[in-house]
N, C-alpha and C positions, 0 to 999 in steps of 0.2 A: 567433515569433509574438508578436501583440500580448497584455499581460497582462492585458487585458480580455477577450479571446476565450478564453485561458487557463484563467483562473477560471471563467469561464462553463463550457466543456468540463470543467474537473475536476468541479465542481457537475455534470452531467449524468453524469458517469460515476456519482459517490458516489450520486444518485437511482437510476441502473440497478442499482447494488448494491443498494440496498436494497428494491427491487423483486423480485430473486432471492432474496435471503433473506426478504422476505416470503411469495410462492410457496413459497416450497419449505416454512415454515412452515404451511401452509392444508392442508397434508396430512394435519395426523394433528390430531386432534379437541383434544387439547391445548395446543396452539399455535395454534392458529386463529387465536383472538384478539389475537394478542399479534403473530401474524403480519400482520391485517390491520392493526394500528395501525403496523407497520413501513413496509409501502407506502403507507399514508395519510401518513407522514410523505416518505417519499421520491416524491410526487406534491407534494405542498405546497412541499417544497425546488425540482422542476423549476418549478412555476407560479411562487413567487417570483423563480427566476432570470431565469426567463421573462421575467417583466412587467419587472424592472429591465434586464435588455438590450436589449429591443427597443423600448423609447420610445414604448409602447403608450398607449392613454389609461386612467388608474389607473380613473377615476370611473364610463366604460361598464364596463370590467371588472371591479370589483370591485360595482359593482351586478348583474350576471349573477352573480356569483360569490355575491352575498351571496340572491337570490333563487333561485336552485338549491339552496343548502344549504338556505336554508327550508323547499322543497317535499319534497326530499330527505329532511330530519330528520323531517318529519313523516309522509310516505309509509313510510319503515322502523319509525317508531316504531308505527302502526298495525297495519302489517300483522302476521297470524296464522302459524305457522310453514308450517301445510298453503296459506297462500296466495304462500308464497316465491316459488316457481318463476316465479306470476304478475309479481311483483315486479323478479327477475333477466327477464325476457323486455322489459320495458320500459324496464328498465336499458340493454338492449343495443340495442333500437332506438332510443334516443335516441343512442345512442354513435353508432349508422351514419350516424342522421341529422345529425349532426355534423359529419361526415366527409364526408358529402354536400354539405353547406351551406359547409366548408372550401373543397372543391375548385371548387364554382361559384363563389364569392368570388375565389380566387386568379384564377380564369379571367378573371374581371371586371376585376384590377387588374393581371395580366397582360398581355392583349390591348390595355390603354392606355400599356404601361411600353416605351417606348425605349432597351435594352442597349448601349451606347455602348462598340467592343472587343471585341466577342462576336459570335461565330457567330448571330447569330438565327434563323436557320431551325432551329439545331441544339439550342439552347435549349429554343424554342416548342415542336417535337417531343417532346423527354422530358417537360417539362412537361405537355403536353396529353395525352401517355399516362397521368401518373400520377393525372392529374383523372381522366380515365375512368374508371381503377381506384378512385380513391377515390368519385367520384358510383355508380360501379356497385355494391362491395359493399356499401358503405354504404348502397344505396339496396333493393338485396334484402334487406338485413340490417332496414332499418327495417317494410317494408313485414311482415317475414315473422315479426318478431319481436311486431310488433302482431295479425297474426293468430291467431299462438300464445298472447299475451295472452287474444285474445278465446276461444279453446279451453278454454282452463284456467280462466276466471273466470264460465265458464258464459254468456258474451254469447253464444258463437255456437256449435254443434253439435261435440261433441266427436268426431264422429263422421267416418272420412276420408271425404271428399267428392271423387269422379271423376264424369270425363262422359266420351266416347268422343273418341278423339282426345285426350285430354288430354296425353300424353308425347309427342306430336308438335306438338303446339299449343306445348309449353313449350320444346321444341326448338328451334320458329321464332322464340319471342321470343329466346333463346339467339344466334341466328344474328343475329336483328336486331341484337340490343346487339352483337353482333362488327364486323358491316358498316358501322353508323354510328360505333362508338367506332374503327375502322381508318380512316373516312374523314376523320373529327374530327383523329384522330393527325398523319393525313398533309398535312393542310391547316388548321389550324387559325385560320388567317388569312384562311381564305377566307369572302365573303358568306357560303357557308350555314354556315359553321361555326356559328355559336349555335342556329340551328335542328337539326342536326343533333344538338349536345349535349344540346338540349331532348329531343330523342329517347330520345337513351340514358339522360337521368333517367326518365321515364316507363313504356319501357319494364322499365328497374330494377325501379321499384315494381311495377309488374303481374308480375312475374317471382317476386316476394318472398312475392306472394300465392298464386300458384298454385303454386308449388313446395312451401308449407305444407300447401294445401287438400289436397292426397292421402295424408296423413300423419295418423293417428287418433291422439285423445287419449292413449293409454297412452304413445306414443312421445313424448312434448311434452317430456319431460327430456331426452332425447337432441338431439334436436332445436333444442333452449334452449341445451344445453351447443356445438352447430354453430354455432348462431348468435354466441355469446359468441367464436368462437375468429374468424370471420367481422368482430366489429365490430372485434376488436384488428386484423385484416388490413386494414381499412377506415382504422384511426386509422396504420398503419404508410405508404397510400399516403398519406393526409392530410400524414405528417412528411416523406416525400419532397416532396410538394408544396411546403410552406413551408421547407424545407429546416431541421427541427428535430430534432438528433439524440436525443434524449429521445424525442421522441414516437414515432419509428420502434423504436429499442430498444423500449419500453412495448408498442408494436402489435405487433411479434414476439411477444415473453411473453408476450403475452395470446391470441394466435393460435394459436400452440405448445402453450402448456398447452391451452386450451381443444378441440385436436383431440386431444390425450392423453389427456384427459377423455372426449371423444366414442369414442375406439375401446374406453377401456376398459368403459365402459357396454354398446358393445354388443355388447363379450365377456362382461360377465355376463348379457346376455339370450339368447346362443347365437344373433346374428344378427351379420349384417354391415350396413355402415353403408349399402352400394347396398341392401339387404334392405327397410331401417327406411324411406330415400329415398324407394323406389320399387317397393316392394311392394303398397303400399294396405290396408297390413293394415287388417282392421276397416272396409273401405268398404261406404258402401249403397248402393250397385250391383254387382252381380256382376261380377267380374272374367273375362275369355275365357281359356279353359285347359281343363283336364283335369277333368273332375266331381268332386266329393267322392267317396270310396268307404267302404265300410264301413255297419257299424250305428249307430243313435245312442241312450245310453242315457243317459233323462233319469234324474235325480236328484230326487226330490223332500225335502220336509223332512221325513216320515215315516223315509224312507231313512236322509236323515244322524242323524238321531239315533236309529236302529238300530247303525247303524257305529261312531258315536260312544259309546255303552253298550257296544258286545264292545269298545272300542278299550283298548289298554295302553299306549300311545304315541303320544302326540299330536304334529307340530308345527307351528305355524303362522308362516304367514310377512306380517307384516304391510306391505301394500302402500300406495302412494297413493290407491288408490280406500276404502280404510278409513280413510284419514286423511279424506279428504273428507266421508264418513259420519258422521264424527266417532262412531265404532263404540270405542272402543277401552273404553270399559265396560263396554259389553255381551262386548267379548271377556275383558277381565277376569274376570267373573260364569261366562263360560263355564266358562275355565280351573278358577277356583274349585270350578264341580260335576264337571268331569270326575277332578280330585283326590280330590275326594271318592269316587271311584269308584275310588279305587287306581289311577288314570292318570296316565304322567308326560307333563306338560305341557314340552312349550321352545317358544324362540322364535329363527328362525334369519331374521336380518337381511337383507331384500333389498340389494342392493350398487347399484342403482337409485333406485327408487320407496322404500327401507326407513328413509330418514332422516325424511321427511317425514311417518311414520307414528308417529312418537316412540314405538316399542314399548314405552321405557322406562317409560311411562304403565298397561301391561300388566303387566309380570314385576315384581310389585313382593314377590313373595314366594319367601324363601330356597330353597324347594323346587324353583323353576322355574328353571333355566338357558338364556341365553341362547345360542344357537349361533351 
């Protein structure tokens, strides 16, 4: 093996090891910052080695890095803690868009390249397949993340939006993508190959929107985690497209960790991932099925007052809604009133939405315990 190639692969292995240790440290609050730095070092190493080994145009690449770094720094510096899910959604979306553009650009390059001494049909079929995957997953991630960002930022309705035959419509979109992708993969050099690839791009972008549309705003943290996993899978596919080992490894790590986090969040909500994605929880239009049974028992402000006045043990579960409403101080004052009435006040942190509520701002007195 050439010494240059060996050094590049060893550097990629070192970067992958840093990614693994960094992700491991992100699982604990006291080591999360250190883990983030370690992962950043690994990514910087991978970028530097790739630039030095691929003979790229440094001016163009470094210019893009500089512009993106400035935009990312300003956005991260200004965002509030309650707006963190929105920022993560945007990051996921642009990561998916990058993978989509890599797949499209590689097809442009590969379709005009002749490979001497290699079975052209076989190489092009494999390349076409991973290009379709990168475009498909990247397109869904991009528009789905933008729609999730719109819901979380209040620019779009946070309710689940449904219409008649929505699941069938989404299924047709998926089938159309599969059919167009198969046609493109089997005949990537045919006359209709480029229009077929354009169909895949358009349908993937539409599917991202319509897949997130029937999901309520309360389920957005789970959806964002899933889209984060999809952005990793899109990056992995893009790594196969350009034959870059470190991108494949990094994409697999992001995809696997995001999926694990998604499953953990669903379990914490006592729901399945299928239920979150397809149940249309909180939809504006009633879903067909059995009608609700039982008697509604509305609770007025006066009823809540009498219940809390008689309570001797109260547990407050701060969530994302409380954070958006900026109700931390009101909850703190309520806790003080309850404690003055000989009531024990405790705070239970919801594993999904609780971190955004910053409950430590509420629980400031030693007499309160956090569950």
